[in-house]
C-alpha positions in Angstrom: 161.2 67.3 27.9 159.3 65.5 25.1 160.0 68.3 22.6 163.8 68.0 23.5 163.8 64.3 22.5 162.0 65.1 19.3 164.5 67.8 18.5 167.5 65.6 19.4 165.8 62.9 17.2 165.4 65.1 14.2 169.0 66.3 14.4 170.2 62.7 14.7 168.2 61.8 11.5 169.9 64.6 9.7 173.4 63.6 10.8 172.5 59.9 9.9 171.4 61.0 6.4 174.7 62.8 5.8 176.7 60.0 7.2 175.0 57.4 5.0 175.7 59.2 1.9 179.3 59.8 2.8 180.0 56.2 3.9 177.6 54.5 1.8 178.0 56.3 -1.5 181.2 58.3 -1.2 179.5 61.7 -1.3 182.0 63.8 0.9 180.8 66.7 2.9 182.1 70.2 2.7 181.5 72.2 5.9 179.9 75.7 5.6 182.9 77.2 7.3 185.3 75.8 4.7 183.1 76.9 1.7 182.7 80.4 3.3 186.5 80.8 3.6 187.0 79.7 0.0 184.3 82.1 -1.1 185.8 85.0 0.8 189.3 84.2 -0.6 187.9 84.1 -4.2 189.0 80.4 -4.3 185.5 78.9 -4.5 184.8 75.7 -6.2 182.0 75.6 -8.8 178.9 75.9 -6.7 175.9 74.1 -8.2 172.6 74.9 -6.5 169.9 72.4 -7.2 167.0 74.3 -5.6 164.0 75.5 -7.6 164.6 78.7 -9.6 162.2 80.4 -7.1 164.3 79.3 -4.1 167.4 80.3 -5.9 166.2 83.8 -6.7 165.2 84.4 -3.1 168.8 83.9 -1.9 171.9 82.1 -3.0 175.7 82.1 -2.6 177.5 84.7 -5.0 178.7 82.9 -8.1 176.5 79.8 -7.7 174.9 78.2 -10.7 171.2 77.1 -10.5 170.6 73.7 -12.1 167.1 72.7 -10.8 166.7 69.2 -9.3 166.7 66.6 -10.7 169.3 67.6 -13.3 170.6 65.8 -16.2 174.4 65.1 -16.5 174.3 67.3 -19.6 172.9 70.3 -17.6 175.5 69.6 -14.8 178.3 69.6 -17.3 177.1 72.8 -18.8 177.5 74.4 -15.2 180.9 72.8 -14.8 182.4 71.7 -18.1 185.8 70.5 -16.6 185.3 67.3 -14.6 188.7 68.0 -12.8 187.6 71.2 -11.3 186.2 71.1 -7.6 182.4 71.1 -7.4 180.1 71.6 -4.3 176.5 70.7 -4.8 174.0 72.5 -2.5 170.2 72.6 -2.0 168.1 74.0 0.9 168.4 71.4 3.5 171.0 68.9 2.2 168.6 66.3 0.9 168.5 67.0 -2.8 172.1 67.6 -3.2 173.7 64.3 -2.2 172.2 62.2 -5.1 173.4 65.0 -7.5 176.8 64.8 -6.2 176.9 61.1 -6.6 175.6 61.6 -10.1 178.4 63.8 -10.9 180.9 61.3 -9.4 179.5 58.6 -11.5 179.7 60.8 -14.6 183.5 61.2 -14.1 183.9 64.2 -11.9 186.8 63.7 -9.5 186.4 66.3 -6.8 182.7 66.6 -5.7 181.5 67.5 -2.4 178.1 68.3 -0.7 177.1 71.1 1.6 175.4 69.2 4.6 172.2 70.9 5.6 172.5 73.1 2.5 171.5 76.8 2.4 169.9 76.5 5.8 173.3 75.9 7.4 174.9 78.5 5.3 172.5 81.3 6.4 172.4 80.2 10.0 176.1 80.4 10.2 176.1 83.8 8.7 177.1 83.0 5.1 176.7 85.9 2.7 173.9 85.7 0.2 172.7 87.4 -2.8 169.0 87.9 -4.0 167.7 87.8 -7.5 169.0 86.0 -10.6 
């Protein structure tokens, strides 16, 4: 029973983290289901993956651009030159990507979202991945 409370507590902390970034800093979430549908329809936003190069090479979403955390605005702009194009920022668990999404918004990007729980949620929900560079 104790483990159940611990698991529920950890899940509650993850949810609180995402809600705090959304309500407190305007970092809107994009569900893995929505992103998966957009990828499958070849209508995906620019996907900026802020994991380390080793994490990225082990598996990533097709078409994602790796810009390791913590990126500069110039590095992010190289990955997505048009600040009006939709962008989704992802990491492994959804903890490195919200600050980067906020950085993009403060840098003038108009349509920026975050993938809550990151690539962990993507893989757990059956999202397709590629390996290698």
